[in-house]
SETI-871300 format. One record per residue: residue number from 1; residue in three letters; x, y, z of N, C-alpha, C in turn. Coordinates in steps of 0.05 Angstrom, whole numbers. Example, Ala and Ser with C-alpha at 12.3 -4.5 7.8 and 13.67 -1.06 7.14 Angstrom:
2
NODE num residu n_east n_north   n_up ca_east ca_north  ca_up c_east c_north   c_up
NODE   1    ala    264    -114    156     246      -90    156    264     -66    156
NODE   2    ser    257     -45    142     273      -21    143    258       1    157
//
This chain:
234
NODE num residu n_east n_north   n_up ca_east ca_north  ca_up c_east c_north   c_up
NODE   1    met     13     -27     -5       2        1      0     20      22      7
NODE   2    leu     23      38    -18      31       72    -18     17      86     -3
NODE   3    thr     45      94     14      39      118     47     65     139     40
NODE   4    tyr     62     161     53      83      174     42    105     171     52
NODE   5    arg    126     187     33     150      177     44    166     199     50
NODE   6    pro    180     215     49     200      242     56    211     250     24
NODE   7    gly    220     268     20     233      266    -17    235     298    -13
NODE   8    glu    254     300    -38     263      332    -46    253     330    -81
NODE   9    thr    233     312    -85     217      322   -112    204     338   -105
NODE  10    val    204     345   -149     176      366   -148    150     362   -137
NODE  11    ala    149     348   -137     129      342   -125    117     342    -97
NODE  12    his    139     335    -83     133      347    -55    146     366    -32
NODE  13    arg    157     396    -60     159      414    -56    135     426    -54
NODE  14    leu    112     412    -71      84      437    -79     65     435    -46
NODE  15    asp     56     452    -55      49      458    -28     12     437    -32
NODE  16    ala     -5     423    -20     -25      410    -13    -48     411    -30
NODE  17    arg    -50     450    -31     -73      460    -38    -79     449    -72
NODE  18    ser    -51     468    -73     -40      470   -108    -48     421   -124
NODE  19    lys    -38     416   -102     -37      388   -110    -68     371   -120
NODE  20    leu    -90     379    -91    -117      382    -95   -134     386   -113
NODE  21    val   -124     418   -127    -135      422   -147   -127     414   -172
NODE  22    cys   -100     408   -172    -100      394   -202   -112     365   -200
NODE  23    gln   -109     357   -171    -123      328   -177   -147     332   -177
NODE  24    phe   -167     346   -156    -198      347   -177   -198     356   -205
NODE  25    gly   -190     382   -213    -188      376   -251   -171     360   -268
NODE  26    phe   -161     342   -261    -159      323   -272   -176     306   -279
NODE  27    ala   -196     285   -245    -212      270   -248   -230     283   -256
NODE  28    val   -239     306   -266    -261      322   -287   -265     322   -306
NODE  29    ala   -230     329   -308    -218      315   -339   -227     286   -351
NODE  30    ala   -228     267   -337    -218      238   -345   -253     231   -347
NODE  31    phe   -268     242   -325    -296      232   -323   -315     243   -341
NODE  32    ala   -309     268   -347    -326      272   -367   -324     279   -397
NODE  33    gly   -328     248   -409    -328      242   -437   -294     225   -441
NODE  34    pro   -288     197   -436    -284      192   -438   -261     196   -467
NODE  35    thr   -260     197   -480    -255      201   -519   -228     184   -514
NODE  36    pro   -217     177   -535    -193      164   -535   -167     190   -539
NODE  37    arg   -177     214   -547    -162      237   -554   -146     246   -525
NODE  38    arg   -172     255   -518    -165      248   -493   -161     255   -462
NODE  39    leu   -153     223   -469    -144      204   -444   -112     196   -451
NODE  40    ala   -110     193   -478     -86      199   -497    -64     214   -479
NODE  41    ala    -77     243   -484     -60      270   -461    -58     268   -436
NODE  42    leu    -91     260   -419     -90      258   -393    -65     237   -391
NODE  43    gly    -62     222   -408     -46      201   -408    -15     203   -402
NODE  44    val    -13     232   -420      10      252   -419     22     256   -386
NODE  45    leu     -2     269   -383      -8      290   -352     -5     265   -330
NODE  46    ala     -8     256   -329      -7      228   -304     17     221   -310
NODE  47    gly     36     213   -327      66      214   -338     82     223   -321
NODE  48    leu     74     259   -332      93      277   -319     86     275   -286
NODE  49    ala     67     269   -271      61      270   -253     71     245   -236
NODE  50    leu     78     222   -244      83      210   -236    124     204   -240
NODE  51    ala    129     224   -254     158      231   -257    169     257   -236
NODE  52    ala    150     273   -237     147      292   -209    155     281   -179
NODE  53    gly    137     264   -170     139      248   -154    154     228   -163
NODE  54    gln    175     217   -174     197      192   -180    175     180   -162
NODE  55    leu    156     171   -174     137      140   -161    143     123   -207
NODE  56    ser    145     108   -186     146       79   -209    117      79   -223
NODE  57    pro    111      66   -241      83       72   -251     83      28   -239
NODE  58    leu     99       4   -240     107       -9   -231     88     -14   -199
NODE  59    arg     97       8   -191      92        3   -159     63      15   -152
NODE  60    val     51      31   -165      34       38   -176      4      15   -181
NODE  61    val     20      -5   -208       8      -21   -209     10     -46   -186
NODE  62    arg     26     -48   -178      31      -69   -137     11     -56   -126
NODE  63    ser      3     -33   -124      -4      -28    -99    -43     -38   -103
NODE  64    tyr    -44     -30   -130     -72      -21   -132    -79     -53   -158
NODE  65    arg    -73     -75   -151     -62     -104   -162   -108    -118   -171
NODE  66    phe   -105    -114   -138    -131     -118   -142   -157    -107   -144
NODE  67    val   -144     -78   -153    -165      -61   -164   -161     -59   -188
NODE  68    leu   -147     -63   -217    -139      -67   -227   -151     -99   -236
NODE  69    phe   -150    -120   -225    -155     -148   -235   -188    -141   -227
NODE  70    ile   -204    -138   -221    -226     -123   -209   -250    -113   -239
NODE  71    leu   -229     -93   -243    -246      -74   -269   -239     -87   -294
NODE  72    leu   -218    -103   -297    -209     -124   -321   -226    -138   -328
NODE  73    leu   -241    -158   -306    -263     -163   -317   -294    -157   -325
NODE  74    ser   -289    -121   -334    -309     -111   -337   -305    -125   -378
NODE  75    pro   -283    -110   -382    -285     -116   -416   -283    -149   -424
NODE  76    leu   -276    -169   -403    -290     -198   -404   -312    -199   -413
NODE  77    ser   -325    -193   -403    -345     -191   -389   -376    -181   -412
NODE  78    ala   -356    -167   -416    -374     -150   -449   -373    -168   -465
NODE  79    val   -343    -193   -473    -341     -196   -494   -348    -213   -487
NODE  80    val   -349    -242   -475    -364     -268   -474   -380    -257   -479
NODE  81    ser   -407    -271   -488    -429     -277   -480   -437    -310   -492
NODE  82    val   -461    -302   -488    -477     -331   -480   -484    -342   -508
NODE  83    thr   -488    -330   -522    -502     -337   -547   -486    -331   -572
NODE  84    gln   -496    -330   -590    -471     -310   -611   -477    -290   -627
NODE  85    pro   -461    -279   -631    -437     -297   -619   -428    -296   -611
NODE  86    tyr   -413    -313   -605    -390     -325   -563   -377    -298   -553
NODE  87    val   -359    -287   -577    -347     -263   -576   -336    -243   -589
NODE  88    val   -346    -224   -581    -340     -193   -594   -331    -174   -594
NODE  89    leu   -302    -163   -599    -276     -153   -589   -295    -131   -582
NODE  90    ser   -312    -118   -613    -321      -86   -605   -329     -79   -587
NODE  91    arg   -347     -97   -563    -367      -91   -535   -338     -86   -512
NODE  92    ala   -311     -90   -518    -292      -84   -503   -287     -59   -498
NODE  93    val   -299     -37   -523    -280      -14   -529   -284      11   -513
NODE  94    glu   -319       6   -500    -327       31   -480   -318      12   -447
NODE  95    pro   -318      -8   -443    -315      -18   -416   -276     -15   -416
NODE  96    leu   -261     -14   -425    -241      -13   -434   -235      23   -432
NODE  97    leu   -248      45   -436    -243       65   -442   -245      78   -418
NODE  98    ser   -265      60   -409    -277       71   -367   -248      64   -359
NODE  99    ile   -235      48   -362    -226       33   -338   -193      42   -338
NODE 100    ala   -196      57   -373    -163       77   -382   -170     100   -354
NODE 101    arg   -192     113   -359    -192      142   -337   -185     136   -310
NODE 102    val   -205     109   -301    -197      104   -267   -169      95   -260
NODE 103    val   -152      82   -273    -133       66   -286   -109      98   -272
NODE 104    leu   -116     128   -296     -96      154   -295   -108     165   -266
NODE 105    val   -132     168   -254    -143      171   -226   -130     164   -214
NODE 106    leu   -122     130   -206    -109      135   -196    -85     141   -190
NODE 107    ala    -73     134   -207     -45      148   -219    -47     170   -202
NODE 108    val    -62     186   -207     -42      218   -200    -49     208   -178
NODE 109    ala    -66     208   -164     -73      200   -136    -61     199   -125
NODE 110    ala    -44     165   -129     -20      161   -109      4     177   -108
NODE 111    val     11     191   -139      30      201   -139     29     233    -98
NODE 112    tyr    -10     242   -104     -16      255    -83    -12     237    -56
NODE 113    val    -16     217    -51     -10      200    -27     14     207    -18
NODE 114    arg     31     192    -40      62      192    -29     75     213    -35
NODE 115    thr     76     242    -46      86      265    -46     74     287    -13
NODE 116    thr     55     280     -3      44      291     18     39     286     42
NODE 117    pro     52     301     74      37      280     99     16     293     96
NODE 118    val      8     272    116     -25      272    128    -28     293    138
NODE 119    arg     -4     305    164     -17      328    173    -10     355    148
NODE 120    glu    -15     358    130     -25      373    102    -56     372     94
NODE 121    thr    -47     339     90     -75      344     81   -103     354     95
NODE 122    arg    -97     344    130    -116      350    153   -109     386    151
NODE 123    ala    -90     404    151    -103      423    146   -100     436    127
NODE 124    val   -110     417    103    -131      439     87   -152     432     88
NODE 125    ile   -170     406    104    -191      400    106   -197     426    127
NODE 126    gln   -180     427    137    -196      449    174   -197     473    169
NODE 127    arg   -188     484    142    -175      504    141   -197     517    124
NODE 128    tyr   -208     488    104    -234      509     90   -254     490     86
NODE 129    val   -256     481    106    -290      461    120   -303     462    148
NODE 130    pro   -314     490    146    -309      506    179   -318     486    201
NODE 131    gly   -316     497    239    -322      474    248   -324     458    260
NODE 132    arg   -342     449    263    -331      417    277   -330     390    259
NODE 133    thr   -344     410    234    -334      380    216   -318     386    200
NODE 134    gly   -302     411    201    -271      403    190   -254     394    197
NODE 135    gln   -260     398    227    -239      377    246   -250     335    246
NODE 136    ala   -267     348    255    -275      315    242   -257     295    226
NODE 137    leu   -266     320    192    -261      308    170   -228     300    175
NODE 138    gly   -225     323    189    -193      326    185   -185     296    206
NODE 139    val   -198     291    219    -175      281    241   -194     247    224
NODE 140    gly   -212     242    211    -220      226    199   -195     210    174
NODE 141    val   -184     232    167    -173      226    140   -149     218    152
NODE 142    gly   -128     236    169    -113      233    183   -109     202    194
NODE 143    leu   -128     197    210    -131      166    223   -134     148    197
NODE 144    thr   -141     152    185    -156      134    165   -136     118    146
NODE 145    phe   -112     155    135     -83      145    122    -59     126    145
NODE 146    arg    -67     134    167     -50      116    185    -58      93    199
NODE 147    phe    -73      93    190     -91       59    202    -97      51    183
NODE 148    leu    -98      50    155    -106       25    140    -82      12    135
NODE 149    pro    -48      27    126     -28        8    128    -22     -17    145
NODE 150    val    -32      -7    174     -25      -19    199    -55     -44    193
NODE 151    leu    -79     -44    185     -93      -59    187    -89     -90    166
NODE 152    arg    -74     -76    135     -61      -84    118    -42    -104    126
NODE 153    arg    -25     -88    148      -1     -115    158    -12    -123    166
NODE 154    asp    -30    -129    187     -43     -155    201    -51    -171    177
NODE 155    leu    -68    -162    173     -85     -177    147    -63    -201    140
NODE 156    leu    -41    -196    118     -22     -194    113    -10    -216    130
NODE 157    thr     -5    -210    161      13     -229    184     -7    -257    189
NODE 158    val    -45    -255    183     -55     -274    183    -63    -291    165
NODE 159    arg    -61    -282    139     -57     -305    113    -32    -309    118
NODE 160    asp     -3    -305    123      14     -312    124     21    -344    143
NODE 161    ala      9    -325    173      11     -346    188    -16    -377    184
NODE 162    ile    -35    -371    181     -50     -389    160    -37    -410    132
NODE 163    ala    -32    -399    123      -9     -413    101      6    -431    117
NODE 164    ala     23    -417    130      55     -432    150     36    -454    170
NODE 165    arg     13    -453    170       5     -475    192    -13    -493    177
NODE 166    gly    -19    -498    153     -12     -522    127    -50    -508    119
NODE 167    gly    -55    -473    125     -82     -459    120    -82    -469     84
NODE 168    gly    -68    -482     68     -63     -475     28    -84    -490     28
NODE 169    asn    -95    -525     51    -107     -550     45   -133    -550     56
NODE 170    arg   -144    -524     62    -160     -507     64   -191    -492     47
NODE 171    ser   -216    -492     42    -227     -490     23   -220    -469     21
NODE 172    val   -227    -435      0    -220     -408     -4   -229    -397     15
NODE 173    ile   -269    -404     21    -294     -397     50   -280    -403     70
NODE 174    asp   -268    -420     72    -260     -427    102   -225    -414    104
NODE 175    arg   -217    -403     87    -190     -384     91   -193    -360     94
NODE 176    ala   -213    -342     74    -235     -318     75   -238    -321    109
NODE 177    lys   -257    -340    120    -274     -328    131   -263    -329    161
NODE 178    arg   -229    -346    169    -207     -355    193   -199    -306    184
NODE 179    ile   -187    -302    164    -175     -275    145   -191    -258    168
NODE 180    ala   -214    -265    162    -240     -224    169   -243    -244    202
NODE 181    val   -242    -262    206    -249     -265    239   -227    -260    254
NODE 182    val   -211    -263    247    -185     -251    262   -177    -232    252
NODE 183    gly   -174    -215    225    -176     -192    221   -189    -167    233
NODE 184    leu   -210    -179    236    -230     -165    259   -221    -154    289
NODE 185    ala   -220    -178    292    -214     -187    326   -182    -164    327
NODE 186    arg   -154    -163    308    -144     -148    310   -144    -119    309
NODE 187    ala   -167    -116    288    -165      -82    288   -179     -64    308
NODE 188    leu   -212     -73    319    -209      -78    344   -191     -76    365
NODE 189    asp   -183     -83    361    -164      -89    385   -138     -63    390
NODE 190    arg   -123     -57    362    -121      -32    350   -139      -6    351
NODE 191    ser   -164     -17    351    -181       12    357   -189      18    386
NODE 192    asp   -179       4    401    -182       -6    430   -151      20    444
NODE 193    arg   -136      13    434    -105       15    441   -100      42    427
NODE 194    leu   -102      49    401    -113       78    389   -118      95    413
NODE 195    ala   -154      92    418    -162      102    452   -149     108    460
NODE 196    val   -128      92    472    -126      105    507    -97     115    490
NODE 197    ala    -83     112    469     -62      123    459    -62     162    458
NODE 198    leu    -91     163    443    -112      191    443   -112     197    461
NODE 199    arg   -121     179    493    -116      197    515   -103     206    524
NODE 200    ala    -79     192    511     -52      191    541    -44     213    523
NODE 201    arg    -49     235    507     -35      233    485    -39     274    493
NODE 202    cys    -67     276    507     -84      298    512    -90     298    468
NODE 203    phe   -102     284    470    -121      289    437   -135     316    446
NODE 204    ala   -133     331    429    -141      361    411   -156     361    380
NODE 205    trp   -181     366    385    -196      364    363   -187     392    346
NODE 206    asn   -166     424    360    -161      432    339   -123     442    350
NODE 207    pro   -116     426    337     -83      426    355    -76     443    318
NODE 208    thr    -46     456    338     -34      471    322    -34     462    296
NODE 209    leu    -34     473    265     -32      449    248      0     477    224
NODE 210    pro      3     458    210      21      465    199     19     490    180
NODE 211    glu     46     505    180      38      537    163     36     527    132
NODE 212    met     19     535    122      24      526     92     31     560     73
NODE 213    ala     34     552     59      41      583     24     41     570      3
NODE 214    leu     28     575    -17      36      577    -40     66     597    -48
NODE 215    ser     88     576    -55     101      590    -75     97     595   -108
NODE 216    gly    119     604   -120     125      615   -145    108     574   -163
NODE 217    arg    131     568   -149     126      535   -175     80     523   -168
NODE 218    asp     78     537   -147      42      532   -139     28     539   -161
NODE 219    tyr     29     561   -175      22      576   -183     12     555   -212
NODE 220    pro     33     550   -228      24      538   -248      8     516   -250
NODE 221    val     13     493   -223      -4      474   -218    -32     484   -222
NODE 222    leu    -45     500   -201     -69      512   -191    -84     521   -217
NODE 223    ala    -63     520   -232     -80      538   -267    -77     517   -278
NODE 224    leu    -65     493   -281     -68      475   -300    -92     461   -287
NODE 225    gly   -102     449   -260    -118      435   -242   -155     454   -252
NODE 226    leu   -148     484   -257    -163      491   -264   -169     498   -293
NODE 227    ala   -152     486   -302    -153      483   -342   -177     454   -342
NODE 228    leu   -167     435   -335    -171      414   -345   -191     410   -327
NODE 229    ala   -212     421   -305    -239      423   -299   -255     447   -305
NODE 230    leu   -239     458   -330    -256      464   -348   -254     455   -369
NODE 231    trp   -232     437   -384    -233      429   -411   -261     419   -412
NODE 232    pro   -284     396   -406    -307      387   -403   -315     409   -424
NODE 233    leu   -326     433   -414    -338      459   -423   -342     472   -448
NODE 234    val   -306     460   -458    -298      470   -479   -304     461   -507
//
């Protein structure tokens, strides 16, 4: 799973707000009419984003491999039919275009996650969403980004433990049930420990957030995000 990693890349030096605006504009442009020409242009932008964050496309594919596997079932089900003609390749065009736009958006989102500290994302949310709503969203986003990788490692540990004890001879349903039960127990245990840790550290709803300031390199990224958001209207 992709998580934030400190670095000195171009994407790391950008303000979180400019990256969020660019990411939003990219998603709007991708989902508002996925024509091949538009997706090709967005693919170039996604490649530039990966280069700016020094993030390997193979790493993104590995991180989203389960999502991609499920997405690839869509064109397969569209091509194959139980009646004649049994296989029609032309039916896969629209599903493949839809998959392409999702993959591009995931790639840009991966760059954001890899290059943006969680506290900066929380700062943006609490700065622009007023009141307790913004504070709750900020806390939720921060805990989610920190908690999910831990839960994923727990599930992988449970899976490896089952395999080491001869679990490969059991049915898929039985293994999935065991992983789910033990994984849920570990998640609840970690939640209790997290609550105790937050109280021990005098958890505050409105802590001192990091200072944020746009620099000269952020304005072209902001302009690009706005242009992408308005592109479907042109």
